[in-house]
C-alpha positions as CSV (number, residue, x, y, z in Angstrom):
1,M,-68.0,101.7,3.6
2,P,-69.6,102.0,7.0
3,F,-71.2,99.3,8.6
4,T,-74.0,98.9,11.1
5,I,-72.5,96.9,13.7
6,A,-73.6,95.2,17.1
7,I,-70.5,94.5,19.3
8,G,-70.8,92.7,22.7
9,S,-68.5,90.6,25.6
10,D,-67.9,89.1,28.7
11,H,-65.8,90.5,31.3
12,A,-62.8,88.5,29.7
13,G,-63.4,90.4,26.3
14,F,-64.3,93.8,27.6
15,R,-60.8,95.8,27.1
16,Y,-60.3,95.2,23.3
17,K,-64.5,95.2,23.0
18,E,-64.3,98.8,24.0
19,A,-60.6,99.5,21.2
20,I,-62.7,98.1,18.8
21,K,-66.0,100.2,19.6
22,A,-63.4,103.4,19.2
23,M,-61.9,102.2,16.0
24,L,-65.0,101.6,14.9
25,L,-67.0,104.7,15.8
26,A,-63.7,106.6,14.4
27,G,-64.1,104.9,10.7
28,G,-68.0,105.9,10.9
29,H,-69.8,102.9,11.2
30,T,-72.5,102.9,13.7
31,V,-72.1,101.1,16.5
32,T,-74.8,99.3,19.1
33,D,-72.6,97.9,22.3
34,M,-75.1,95.4,24.0
35,G,-72.5,95.1,26.7
36,T,-71.1,93.8,29.1
37,D,-69.7,97.4,30.7
38,S,-67.0,96.5,32.8
39,E,-64.2,93.8,33.6
40,V,-66.6,92.6,36.5
41,S,-67.0,88.8,35.8
42,C,-70.5,88.0,34.0
43,D,-71.9,85.3,31.7
44,Y,-71.3,85.0,28.2
45,P,-74.4,84.2,26.9
46,D,-76.3,87.8,28.4
47,F,-74.0,90.0,26.3
48,I,-73.3,87.7,22.5
49,R,-76.9,86.5,21.7
50,P,-78.4,89.8,21.8
51,V,-75.5,90.8,19.2
52,A,-76.6,87.5,17.3
53,E,-80.2,88.2,17.3
54,A,-79.5,91.9,16.0
55,V,-77.3,90.5,13.0
56,A,-80.0,87.9,12.5
57,R,-82.9,90.5,12.9
58,G,-81.3,92.1,10.2
59,D,-81.1,95.8,13.0
60,V,-77.8,95.7,12.4
61,Q,-75.5,94.2,8.8
62,R,-72.4,92.9,10.9
63,G,-71.5,91.6,14.4
64,I,-69.0,91.7,16.6
65,V,-68.1,89.6,20.1
66,L,-65.5,89.1,22.5
67,G,-64.4,87.1,25.3
68,G,-61.2,85.7,26.5
69,S,-61.1,83.0,23.8
70,G,-63.7,83.5,21.6
71,N,-64.7,80.1,21.5
72,G,-67.8,79.9,24.0
73,E,-68.7,83.4,22.2
74,A,-68.7,81.7,19.1
75,I,-70.8,79.0,19.9
76,V,-73.5,81.3,21.7
77,A,-73.8,83.2,18.0
78,N,-74.2,80.2,15.8
79,R,-76.9,78.9,18.0
80,V,-78.7,81.7,16.2
81,R,-80.3,80.7,13.0
82,G,-79.0,83.0,10.1
83,V,-75.7,83.6,12.1
84,R,-72.7,82.7,10.4
85,C,-70.2,83.3,12.9
86,G,-66.5,82.9,12.7
87,L,-64.1,82.9,15.5
88,C,-60.3,84.7,13.9
89,W,-56.9,84.3,15.2
90,S,-55.2,85.7,12.0
91,E,-55.3,87.8,9.1
92,E,-55.9,84.9,7.1
93,T,-58.0,83.5,9.4
94,A,-60.1,86.9,9.0
95,R,-59.8,87.5,5.3
96,L,-61.2,83.6,4.8
97,C,-63.9,84.0,7.0
98,R,-65.5,86.7,4.9
99,A,-64.3,84.9,1.7
100,H,-65.6,82.3,1.7
101,N,-68.0,81.9,4.6
102,D,-69.9,85.4,4.2
103,A,-69.5,85.4,8.2
104,N,-72.0,88.0,9.5
105,C,-70.5,87.5,12.9
106,L,-66.7,87.8,14.2
107,S,-65.5,86.6,17.5
108,I,-62.2,87.3,19.0
109,G,-60.5,86.1,21.6
110,Q,-58.9,88.7,23.8
111,R,-56.6,86.0,25.6
112,T,-55.2,85.0,23.0
113,I,-54.4,87.5,20.5
114,S,-52.9,91.2,20.8
115,E,-55.0,94.0,20.7
116,E,-53.2,95.4,17.6
117,L,-53.6,91.9,16.0
118,A,-57.9,92.3,17.2
119,L,-57.9,95.7,15.4
120,K,-56.0,94.5,12.4
121,I,-58.2,91.2,12.2
122,V,-61.8,93.5,12.5
123,S,-60.6,95.5,9.5
124,I,-59.5,93.2,7.3
125,W,-62.8,91.2,8.3
126,L,-64.7,94.2,7.2
127,T,-63.2,95.3,4.1
128,T,-63.4,91.6,2.7
129,P,-65.9,90.7,0.2
130,F,-67.4,87.7,0.1
131,D,-66.2,85.5,-3.1
132,G,-69.7,83.9,-3.9
133,G,-69.1,81.4,-6.9
134,R,-69.0,78.0,-5.4
135,H,-69.5,79.2,-1.7
136,I,-73.1,79.9,-2.5
137,A,-74.4,76.8,-2.4
138,R,-72.1,75.9,0.6
139,I,-73.6,78.8,2.4
140,A,-76.9,77.9,1.7
141,K,-76.4,74.4,3.1
142,I,-75.9,76.1,6.4
143,D,-79.5,77.2,7.5
144,P,-82.1,75.2,4.8
């Protein structure tokens, strides 16, 4: 099922952002690129917050944010009410991020994993359904 996806990165995540965007477009997804547009040093909140806000408003179904480690990007995204952004570094963290947390935003660190793994993580994250069940009540406690 194709998704509408906002994607953004700072300079340290730019290369993977471009690779992920190409993969998403080839897969039939609609992608809104919130920047950055190069590897010139920049401040990640300027590009990550717009992704998270688009997710929270419902303008897009999912968001993907990237940086060097992905930590700051996840922190910024999670400051926006209604966003559940998980930092993923393995296939299992990607699966659990969706299955247990119904994450609507994904954070990846370009300096921490290979491009091949990053693309695999995105694929798993997009195709893993939310398990529901006992996790529904837990997620409801995040933004009461």
